[in-house]
C-alpha positions as CSV (number, residue, x, y, z in Angstrom):
1,X,-73.0,-5.8,18.4
2,X,-69.5,-7.3,18.3
3,X,-70.1,-9.1,14.9
4,X,-72.7,-11.2,16.4
5,X,-75.2,-12.4,13.6
6,X,-78.7,-12.3,13.8
7,X,-81.6,-14.6,12.8
8,X,-85.3,-13.8,13.0
9,X,-87.6,-16.4,14.3
10,X,-91.3,-16.6,13.9
11,X,-93.6,-18.6,16.1
12,X,-90.7,-18.3,18.6
13,X,-92.9,-18.8,21.8
14,X,-93.4,-22.4,21.8
15,X,-93.0,-25.9,20.0
16,X,-90.6,-26.0,16.9
17,X,-90.2,-22.2,16.9
18,X,-89.0,-22.2,20.5
19,X,-86.6,-25.3,19.7
20,X,-85.0,-23.4,16.9
21,X,-84.6,-20.3,19.1
22,X,-82.9,-22.4,21.8
23,X,-80.5,-24.1,19.2
24,X,-79.5,-20.7,17.6
25,X,-78.8,-19.1,20.9
26,X,-76.9,-21.9,21.9
27,X,-74.5,-21.5,18.7
28,X,-74.1,-17.9,19.5
29,X,-76.3,-16.1,17.4
30,X,-78.6,-13.0,18.3
31,X,-82.1,-14.3,17.8
32,X,-85.1,-11.8,17.3
33,X,-88.2,-13.9,18.3
34,X,-91.8,-13.1,16.9
35,X,-94.9,-14.2,18.3
36,X,-98.4,-13.2,19.1
37,X,-98.0,-14.3,23.0
38,X,-96.6,-11.1,24.4
39,X,-96.8,-12.7,27.9
40,X,-94.6,-15.9,26.9
41,X,-92.1,-13.6,24.9
42,X,-91.8,-11.7,28.1
43,X,-90.9,-14.7,30.2
44,X,-88.5,-16.0,27.3
45,X,-86.8,-12.5,27.4
46,X,-86.2,-12.9,31.1
47,X,-84.9,-16.4,30.7
48,X,-82.8,-16.4,27.7
49,X,-80.6,-13.3,28.1
50,X,-79.7,-10.6,26.0
51,X,-79.0,-12.4,22.8
52,X,-82.8,-12.9,22.7
53,X,-84.9,-10.1,21.3
54,X,-88.8,-10.5,21.8
55,X,-91.1,-8.9,19.2
56,X,-94.9,-9.5,20.0
57,X,-96.6,-9.1,16.6
58,X,-99.1,-10.7,14.4
59,X,-97.2,-11.9,11.5
60,X,-100.1,-11.1,9.2
61,X,-100.0,-7.5,10.2
62,X,-97.7,-6.0,7.5
63,X,-97.1,-2.6,9.3
64,X,-96.6,-4.1,12.6
65,X,-94.1,-6.7,11.1
66,X,-92.1,-4.0,9.0
67,X,-91.8,-1.4,11.6
68,X,-91.2,-3.8,14.4
69,X,-88.5,-5.5,12.6
70,X,-86.7,-2.4,11.0
71,X,-86.6,-1.3,14.6
72,X,-84.8,-4.2,16.2
73,X,-82.9,-5.1,13.1
74,X,-81.2,-1.6,12.7
75,X,-77.3,-2.1,12.7
76,X,-77.5,-5.8,13.0
77,X,-75.9,-8.3,10.6
78,X,-78.9,-10.4,9.7
79,X,-78.0,-13.9,8.3
80,X,-81.4,-15.7,8.1
81,X,-85.2,-15.7,8.7
82,X,-86.9,-18.6,9.9
83,X,-90.7,-18.7,9.3
84,X,-92.1,-21.2,11.9
85,X,-95.2,-19.5,12.8
86,X,-98.2,-21.7,11.9
87,X,-101.7,-22.8,12.8
88,X,-103.4,-25.9,12.2
89,X,-107.2,-25.8,13.1
90,X,-109.1,-28.7,11.9
91,X,-111.2,-28.1,8.8
92,X,-113.3,-30.1,6.3
93,X,-115.4,-29.1,3.3
94,X,-118.4,-29.2,5.6
95,X,-117.1,-26.5,8.0
96,X,-114.9,-24.3,6.0
97,X,-115.6,-20.5,6.1
98,X,-114.2,-17.5,4.6
99,X,-113.1,-16.5,8.0
100,X,-111.2,-19.7,8.9
101,X,-109.4,-19.8,5.4
102,X,-108.3,-16.2,5.9
103,X,-107.1,-17.1,9.5
104,X,-105.0,-20.0,8.3
105,X,-103.8,-18.7,5.1
106,X,-103.1,-15.2,6.9
107,X,-100.8,-16.9,9.4
108,X,-99.3,-19.7,7.4
109,X,-98.8,-18.2,4.1
110,X,-99.2,-14.3,4.0
111,X,-97.4,-14.2,7.2
112,X,-94.4,-16.0,5.8
113,X,-94.4,-13.6,2.9
114,X,-94.7,-10.3,5.1
115,X,-91.9,-11.5,7.6
116,X,-89.7,-12.5,4.7
117,X,-90.5,-9.2,2.7
118,X,-89.5,-7.4,5.8
119,X,-86.2,-9.1,6.3
120,X,-85.0,-9.4,2.8
121,X,-83.5,-5.7,2.8
122,X,-81.5,-6.8,5.8
123,X,-80.3,-9.7,4.1
124,X,-79.3,-7.8,1.1
125,X,-77.5,-5.0,3.3
126,X,-75.5,-8.2,4.7
127,X,-74.5,-9.2,1.3
128,X,-76.9,-12.4,1.2
129,X,-78.3,-14.8,3.6
130,X,-81.1,-17.6,4.1
131,X,-84.6,-18.1,4.3
132,X,-86.3,-21.0,6.0
133,X,-89.9,-21.8,5.7
134,X,-91.9,-24.3,7.7
135,X,-94.1,-26.6,5.4
136,X,-95.5,-29.8,6.3
137,X,-95.6,-33.4,5.1
138,X,-99.3,-32.5,5.0
139,X,-98.3,-30.8,1.8
140,X,-97.5,-34.3,0.1
141,X,-99.8,-36.8,2.1
142,X,-103.0,-35.0,3.5
143,X,-104.2,-35.8,6.8
144,X,-108.0,-36.1,7.2
145,X,-109.5,-33.0,8.8
146,X,-106.7,-30.7,7.7
147,X,-108.3,-29.3,4.4
148,X,-107.1,-25.7,4.8
149,X,-103.8,-26.5,6.5
150,X,-102.7,-28.9,3.8
151,X,-103.6,-26.5,1.3
152,X,-101.8,-23.7,3.1
153,X,-98.6,-25.9,3.6
154,X,-98.7,-26.7,-0.2
155,X,-98.6,-22.9,-0.8
156,X,-95.4,-22.7,1.2
157,X,-93.9,-25.1,-0.7
158,X,-94.7,-23.1,-4.1
159,X,-93.7,-20.0,-2.7
160,X,-90.3,-21.3,-1.5
161,X,-89.4,-22.3,-4.9
162,X,-90.6,-19.1,-6.6
163,X,-88.7,-16.8,-3.7
164,X,-85.6,-19.1,-4.3
165,X,-85.6,-18.0,-8.0
166,X,-86.5,-14.4,-7.3
167,X,-83.9,-13.9,-4.4
168,X,-81.0,-15.8,-5.9
169,X,-79.5,-12.8,-7.6
170,X,-79.1,-11.4,-4.4
171,X,-77.2,-14.4,-2.8
172,X,-80.2,-15.3,-0.7
173,X,-81.1,-18.9,-0.6
174,X,-84.6,-20.2,0.1
175,X,-85.5,-23.7,1.5
176,X,-88.1,-25.3,3.5
177,X,-88.5,-28.0,6.2
178,X,-91.6,-30.5,6.2
179,X,-91.8,-32.2,9.6
180,X,-94.1,-34.8,10.2
181,X,-95.3,-35.9,13.7
182,X,-93.3,-33.9,16.3
183,X,-93.5,-34.0,20.1
184,X,-95.1,-30.6,20.8
185,X,-97.6,-29.6,23.2
186,X,-99.9,-29.0,20.2
187,X,-99.7,-32.5,19.0
188,X,-99.6,-34.1,22.2
189,X,-103.1,-32.5,22.9
190,X,-104.6,-34.2,20.0
191,X,-104.1,-37.8,21.6
192,X,-102.9,-39.2,18.5
193,X,-99.4,-39.4,18.8
194,X,-98.9,-42.9,20.2
195,X,-101.2,-44.2,17.1
196,X,-99.0,-41.8,14.9
197,X,-95.8,-43.3,16.0
198,X,-97.0,-46.7,15.4
199,X,-97.3,-46.1,11.7
200,X,-93.7,-44.3,11.3
201,X,-90.9,-46.6,10.0
202,X,-88.6,-45.4,12.6
203,X,-91.2,-46.2,15.3
204,X,-91.4,-42.8,17.0
205,X,-92.4,-39.3,16.5
206,X,-89.6,-36.6,16.0
207,X,-88.5,-34.4,19.0
208,X,-88.6,-30.5,18.4
209,X,-84.9,-30.4,18.5
210,X,-84.4,-32.8,15.6
211,X,-86.3,-30.4,13.6
212,X,-84.3,-27.5,14.8
213,X,-81.0,-29.1,13.9
214,X,-82.1,-29.1,10.1
215,X,-83.4,-25.6,10.4
216,X,-80.0,-24.5,11.9
217,X,-78.4,-26.1,8.9
218,X,-80.5,-24.3,6.3
219,X,-79.7,-21.0,8.0
220,X,-76.1,-21.2,6.7
221,X,-76.3,-20.2,3.2
222,X,-74.9,-22.6,0.6
223,X,-75.4,-24.0,-2.9
224,X,-78.9,-25.6,-2.0
225,X,-82.0,-23.5,-2.6
226,X,-85.7,-24.2,-3.6
227,X,-85.4,-27.4,-1.8
228,X,-87.7,-29.1,1.0
229,X,-86.2,-31.3,3.7
230,X,-88.9,-33.9,4.9
231,X,-88.4,-34.8,8.5
232,X,-90.9,-37.4,9.2
233,X,-88.9,-40.7,10.1
234,X,-89.9,-42.5,6.8
235,X,-93.4,-41.9,7.1
236,X,-93.4,-39.7,3.9
237,X,-90.8,-39.7,1.1
238,X,-90.7,-37.8,-2.1
């Protein structure tokens, strides 16, 4: 692989995950992109060239994640993993079910842990690296109708701090980003972006590449670990 470094990105087929893929490829990285949408991944594979390696898996399926990543990462120098996969179906106390709970936490929390667990041996073999998790401002300032999503992203903050301590001896740093409103197809479909932008001090929602820029910075191992960067235009501060 001619010394090319590899970064694993989940949720690679769309939204902020896709923006991260584009930015890392432009910087010369080899990107292994995970997503459940095999058709979109196939289209990306054709469009993005040989430095993009698609892997169609459900991040909550441990055997598929571990087996798939071990195969595509064999012989690679792995620098980082970016856990961008996430789902946010509306939920309230009145409509919460075990199935809905398991679906949201399965992708947003368990998926983050399973992918990280599968990549860590490859980071250790490389002498260290970085883990970047996607949290959300909803982990700090909850939105109405996002009961399970907010709870799952708060869990991501906690596991980010715990993993930062656990993996520090291996020279692996673990940080998170917490985006607010971002101009993605999923957010646009809510019909609430204009209303949201009016309440943001900077007067607009973020573009996906603005989030990807901070993710890219955090994929470079340094002296910061266990932290969360809030990317919300001033609508949430901590």
